[in-house]
C-alpha positions, 0 to 999 in steps of 0.5 A, a space after each residue: 454525500 450522495 450517491 449520484 454517479 450512477 445512471 443505472 436504476 438497478 445496481 449492475 452485477 456483470 464483471 465488463 459492467 462493474 468495470 465501467 463503473 469502477 471508472 466512474 466511481 474512481 472520477 468521483 473520488 478523484 474530485 473528492 479530497 481525501 488526504 491522509 487524515 481528512 478522508 471523511 467526504 470520501 468516506 461518507 460517498 463510499 459508504 453511502 454507495 455500498 449501503 444505499 445503492 447496494 443494501 450493503 450493510 457497512 461498517 465504519 470506524 473513524 473514515 475506515 469502511 469495511 463489510 462482508 459477503 451476503 452469505 458469510 459462512 463462520 466455518 469457512 476462512 475469510 479473504 481480506 480484499 483491502 486498499 486505501 482511500 487517502 492520497 498525498 497532498 499534490 505538489 505545486 508544479 502539477 500541470 492539471 487541475 488534481 481535483 479534476 477528473 480529466 481523460 486525455 488519449 485513454 488516460 484518466 489523470 487526476 490525484 490518487 487515480 493510480 495510487 491507489 484509487 484504481 485498485 480500491 475501485 477495482 476491489 469493490 467492483 470484485 467485492 460486488 460480483 461475488 457478493 451474493 454468491 452462495 457457492 464461495 468456499 471462502 468468506 470476502 471482507 471489503 475493507 476501504 481504509 484510511 491514513 495509508 500515506 501518512 502511517 496514521 493510527 487511525 488507519 487499518 491497524 485501528 480495525 484489524 482487531 475488529 475484522 472478522 478473523 482474517 486468513 489471507 489477503 489482497 492488498 491493492 497497490 499499483 503493481 501492473 496487476 502483477 503479484 509482489 510476493 516480497 516487499 521491503 520493509 522501511 526506516 526512516 532516521 533522522 540524523 543530525 551532524 553538530 559543529 561549532 557555530 560562528 562568523 563565516 569569515 573565523 577559521 575556528 568555526 566547525 561547519 555542521 554542513 561539512 560533517 554531514 556531507 560526510 555522513 552522506 557520502 556514506 549512506 549514498 555509497 554504502 552497499 551492505 554485504 549479501 550473498 544470495 540475493 540479485 537485488 540491493 538488501 538495504 537501499 538508504 536515500 537521503 530525502 531531506 536536509 536542513 541547515 543554516 541561518 543566515 549568509 555569513 553564519 557558519 551552522 552549528 547544525 545540520 539535520 537529515 533524513 534517511 529512508 531505508 528500504 530492506 529485505 530480510 537478510 537484515 533487521 533494524 537492529 543490524 542496519 543501526 549498528 552498522 550506520 552507527 558504526 561507521 557514521 558520527 551524526 545523531 541518528 534517532 529511529 522514528 516509530 514508524 518501523 515497517 518491517 519486510 513481508 512476504 508470502 509462500 510461493 505455494 500459498 492458494 492465493 500465488 498459484 492462483 494467480 499463477 494459474 491466470 498468468 500473473 507473474 510474481 516479483 519482488 516487490 521495492 517499495 512497502 505497503 500496509 501489508 507489514 501490518 497484517 498477521 496473515 499471508 497476504 498479496 499485493 496487487 493491483 492496477 496502475 503502475 508503481 512508477 506512477 505513484 506520487 508523481 505530478 500529473 497522476 495518472 492511470 489508463 482507463 484498459 488498467 481499471 478495467 483489467 483491474 476488476 476483471 483480473 480480481 475476479 478470475 484471481 478470486 474464481 482461480 482461488 475458488 477453483 483450488 479450495 473445491 479441488 480439495 474441499 476434503 481439506 481446509 486451510 487454517 493458518 501460516 507459519 509467518 516466522 518460518 515462511 513454512 508451507 500452508 499448515 492444512 487440516 482435515 474438516 
């Protein structure tokens, strides 16, 4: 796919111009279907944009694209900037064409505009802003990934072993450009209630739907006890249900799916033990477990965000942070409440602010590290949530 959206004869590098360019990039991505596992066209476009227009050497695995800043220094820590290019399949009840980028009253409509196209193009813009900088006290790795929406094996998890060692990461997801310092893990549970099938007129039948209803009522009302948290430690939501083959046959089986979000107060084994002790259905946990993630409030990334006026919060949603084995911060333009909604949109000012605030965040991070030039950053003890380990240079 050719890069046709750029009208400038030479690459642009100012934050304001990059913000405007980000909107044009997002328009093109909206017009390029990129369902999870089908991102080739979007990946081709992004790869060509970076390599042909900016002359950046990119690396590709499957449909994931990544690259590094021009002045990469092996002695410096590396910050990962990452977001995903894939989208869900749009619902039938969209009123607008999901693949037509339309602007109305300052809103850019289109599939993936909010989740997470705005974050993707804003991170690209921030990376381009710093690409040729020689004085950065850290390296940058930009990773544009795939298969986030379906937790696929060919997404970010497939490239992590191939990246240069990463010290910490910024994950681009819609957060209103606030800092999600902690987010919930996720479990998907397949449940089956069994009864006795037969004709609806018979008394001997045992309706599996009624059995499922009792367990579903428990899932909807049970609260996991927790003493030191102001939010629900475990949230269980029944999202799918299936039973019956004909109107006059009592079903002998009813299957349903439960989406479970949980924080650090409980692990998956504790959650499953409680569920199995309170329900009668057969439960099978899917393999795409997402563990909770968090970053210490004293981490340089969080301190940098606070310096530019960004607030911290607990995110009830999950992201690819759980796949990263380094401290990470979820932050991006757009609202989490608009994710996966019909007629998805992002405000134009949110895209411009995304570029501007990502640049300010990295500038602030640079200042924090330069203030301690005699100290280097090593690794973070994620198991104990301890402070960042420092070592003398």
